[in-house]
C-alpha positions in Angstrom: -51.1 37.0 228.2 -49.2 37.1 231.6 -52.3 36.4 233.4 -51.8 35.3 237.2 -54.4 32.7 238.5 -53.9 34.2 242.1 -55.1 37.9 240.9 -57.8 36.5 239.1 -59.0 34.7 242.2 -58.4 37.7 244.3 -60.5 39.7 241.9 -63.3 37.6 242.0 -63.3 37.7 245.7 -64.2 41.0 245.7 -68.2 39.3 244.7 -69.8 38.5 248.0 -70.8 35.3 247.4 -67.9 33.8 245.6 -66.2 31.0 247.5 -62.5 31.1 247.3 -61.0 28.0 246.1 -56.8 28.2 245.3 -55.2 25.5 242.8 -53.1 23.0 244.5 -52.9 19.3 244.7 -56.0 17.3 245.6 -55.6 14.5 247.9 -57.3 13.5 251.3 -60.5 11.7 251.1 -63.0 14.3 250.9 -62.4 15.1 247.4 -59.7 12.8 246.5 -61.4 9.3 247.2 -65.2 10.0 248.0 -66.5 11.0 245.0 -65.3 7.6 243.5 -68.3 5.9 245.7 -70.9 8.3 244.0 -69.6 7.6 240.5 -69.6 4.1 241.0 -73.1 4.0 242.8 -74.4 6.4 239.4 -72.9 4.2 237.3 -75.1 1.1 238.9 -78.3 3.1 238.3 -77.1 3.7 234.4 -76.0 7.2 235.4 -72.5 8.4 233.9 -71.3 11.5 236.1 -69.2 12.9 233.6 -67.8 16.2 235.1 -67.3 14.7 238.5 -65.2 11.8 236.4 -63.5 14.3 234.2 -62.0 16.3 237.5 -61.2 12.9 239.3 -59.3 12.0 236.0 -57.7 15.6 236.0 -56.9 16.1 239.7 -55.5 12.3 239.9 -52.7 13.1 237.3 -51.4 16.5 239.0 -48.9 15.3 240.8 -47.1 13.6 237.8 -47.7 17.1 236.2 -45.9 18.7 238.4 -43.1 16.8 238.2 -42.7 16.4 234.6 -43.1 20.4 234.5 -40.4 20.9 236.7 -38.2 18.5 235.0 -38.9 20.5 231.8 -37.8 23.7 233.4 -34.7 22.2 234.4 -33.9 21.2 231.0 -34.2 24.7 229.7 -32.1 25.6 232.0 -29.4 23.1 231.0 -29.5 21.7 234.5 -28.6 17.9 234.3 -31.5 15.9 235.8 -29.6 12.7 236.5 -27.3 14.6 238.8 -29.9 17.0 240.1 -30.4 17.7 243.9 -34.1 18.3 244.6 -36.4 19.8 247.5 -39.8 19.1 247.9 -41.3 21.3 250.6 -44.2 19.2 252.4 -45.9 15.9 252.1 -49.1 16.0 253.7 -52.2 16.6 251.6 -52.9 20.1 253.0 -51.4 23.1 255.0 -50.7 23.1 258.5 -51.8 19.4 259.7 -50.1 16.4 260.0 -52.6 14.3 257.5 -50.8 12.5 254.8 -53.5 10.5 253.5 -53.9 10.0 249.7 -51.1 12.7 249.3 -50.5 13.2 245.8 -46.7 14.6 246.9 -46.1 11.0 246.8 -46.9 10.8 242.5 -44.2 14.0 242.6 -41.6 12.1 244.4 -42.0 8.8 242.2 -42.0 10.5 239.0 -38.6 12.5 240.1 -37.4 9.4 241.3 -37.3 7.7 237.9 -34.8 10.7 237.0 -32.8 10.9 240.4 -32.2 9.7 243.6 -31.2 12.9 245.5 -34.6 14.0 246.7 -34.8 15.2 249.7 -38.6 16.0 251.1 -39.1 18.5 254.1 -42.3 18.6 256.4 -42.1 19.7 259.7 -45.8 18.6 260.3 -45.5 15.0 258.9 -45.0 12.3 261.1 -41.4 10.4 259.5 -42.2 7.0 261.0 -45.8 7.0 259.6 -44.8 8.2 256.4 -42.2 5.6 256.3 -44.7 3.0 257.1 -47.3 4.1 254.3 -45.3 5.2 251.5 -41.6 3.6 252.0 -40.6 7.2 251.4 -37.9 8.8 253.7 -38.8 12.5 254.7 -37.2 15.3 257.5 -38.9 17.1 259.9 -35.7 19.4 260.1 -34.4 21.4 256.8 -30.7 19.9 256.2 -28.2 22.8 256.9 -25.2 23.5 254.0 -27.3 22.3 251.2 -27.9 23.6 247.9 -30.4 22.5 245.4 -30.9 22.5 241.6 -34.7 22.7 242.4 -37.2 23.1 244.7 -41.1 22.2 244.7 -43.3 23.6 246.9 -46.0 21.3 247.4 -47.8 22.4 250.5 -48.1 25.6 251.9 -47.4 25.0 255.3 -46.8 28.5 257.4 -43.0 27.6 258.4 -42.6 27.7 254.9 -43.1 31.5 254.7 -40.1 31.9 256.6 -37.5 29.9 254.7 -35.3 32.0 252.6 -35.6 29.7 249.9 -33.5 31.6 247.3 -30.3 31.2 249.8 -31.2 27.3 249.3 -30.8 27.2 245.7 -27.6 27.0 243.4 -27.2 30.0 240.9 -28.8 28.1 238.2 -32.0 26.3 239.6 -35.4 26.3 239.2 -38.4 26.9 242.1 -42.3 25.7 241.0 -44.4 27.3 243.7 -47.4 24.8 243.2 -49.7 27.0 245.5 -48.8 30.4 244.6 -47.7 30.6 248.2 -43.8 32.4 247.7 -43.2 36.0 248.1 -43.4 37.1 244.5 -40.7 39.5 245.3 -38.2 36.5 245.5 -37.6 36.8 241.9 -40.1 36.9 239.4 -38.2 34.9 236.7 -37.2 32.6 239.4 -40.6 31.2 240.1 -42.7 29.0 238.1 -46.3 30.0 238.6 -48.8 27.3 238.7 -52.2 27.2 236.3 -51.6 30.3 234.1 -53.8 30.6 231.6 -51.7 28.6 228.8 -51.8 25.7 231.5 -55.4 26.1 232.1 -56.3 25.7 228.1 -53.8 22.7 228.0 -55.2 21.0 230.8 -58.8 22.0 230.2 -57.8 20.6 226.5 -56.9 17.0 227.9 -60.1 16.9 229.8 -61.9 17.7 226.7 -60.2 15.1 224.3 -60.5 12.4 227.1 -64.4 13.1 227.0 -64.1 12.8 223.1 -62.0 9.7 222.9 -64.5 8.0 225.4 -67.8 9.6 223.6 -68.5 11.3 226.8 -70.8 13.8 225.1 -71.7 16.6 228.0 -73.2 19.9 226.7 -72.4 22.2 229.8 -69.0 21.3 229.7 -68.5 22.1 226.0 -70.3 25.2 226.2 -68.1 26.2 229.2 -64.5 25.1 227.6 -65.1 26.0 223.8 -65.7 29.9 224.5 -62.1 29.4 226.3 -60.4 28.1 223.2 -62.4 30.5 220.7 -61.2 33.4 222.9 -57.4 32.4 222.4 -58.1 31.5 218.8 -58.7 35.1 218.2 -56.0 36.2 220.2 -53.8 34.4 218.3 -54.9 35.1 215.0 -54.2 38.7 215.6 -50.8 38.0 216.1 -50.6 36.0 212.8 -50.8 32.6 214.5 -53.1 29.7 214.6 -54.6 27.1 217.3 -55.7 23.9 216.3 -55.6 22.0 219.7 -57.5 18.9 219.0 -55.3 18.6 215.8 -52.1 18.8 217.5 -53.2 16.4 220.7 -54.1 13.9 218.2 -50.7 14.1 216.8 -49.3 13.7 219.9 -51.3 10.6 220.5 -50.5 9.0 217.3 -46.9 9.8 217.9 -47.1 8.1 221.5 -48.8 5.0 220.0 
């Protein structure tokens, strides 16, 4: 459908009481850690906070998801990941601050590290010594000169990154994965992989749905929200002569994996 998440958010922002939140990696303590205290305490009293647990399950896996999606795009473009040079922009858990607590950029790094050692993390805000101490990862506060990259992942939307001529840093056949939807859309629409469009939305919510199903976490509210999305997508595909059987397809993948 080519619906851009950020266009939807901007449209929704026209409503006076809309709380504007943008997609991205969820780190830090407020959302990334503190909910687990409430989840644990609720379980002590025999209450299972299903939506909160499912949300944490999804968000905790997004670093690995971003890395894997980047690798898939590189493979589609014929970029040999083993020899690829990858630039990660940002390591702090949010923009324009030096805080690196519980940053999910680390998950992106470790997932990519399984495929290539040629990874540079550039963050003008983070303390390189502290990152080395906390995560045993080397970063740079200065963008390397005379370097060209096969892939770049914009993980944190620091203001400094808006001034980068990112395209000039990339090789001709390369991938830019814009996690925050922060880069100029005029950079090259075919050049940027926009994060969390409708199909990704349905896919990720499907994973939550199946996680809940597999763990017998029946939540009427969640199913009420999710099922209409699937039904609408099924109708659209039927008009194109296609079918959608998400749960069955997911089960096949799970069976194959086991």
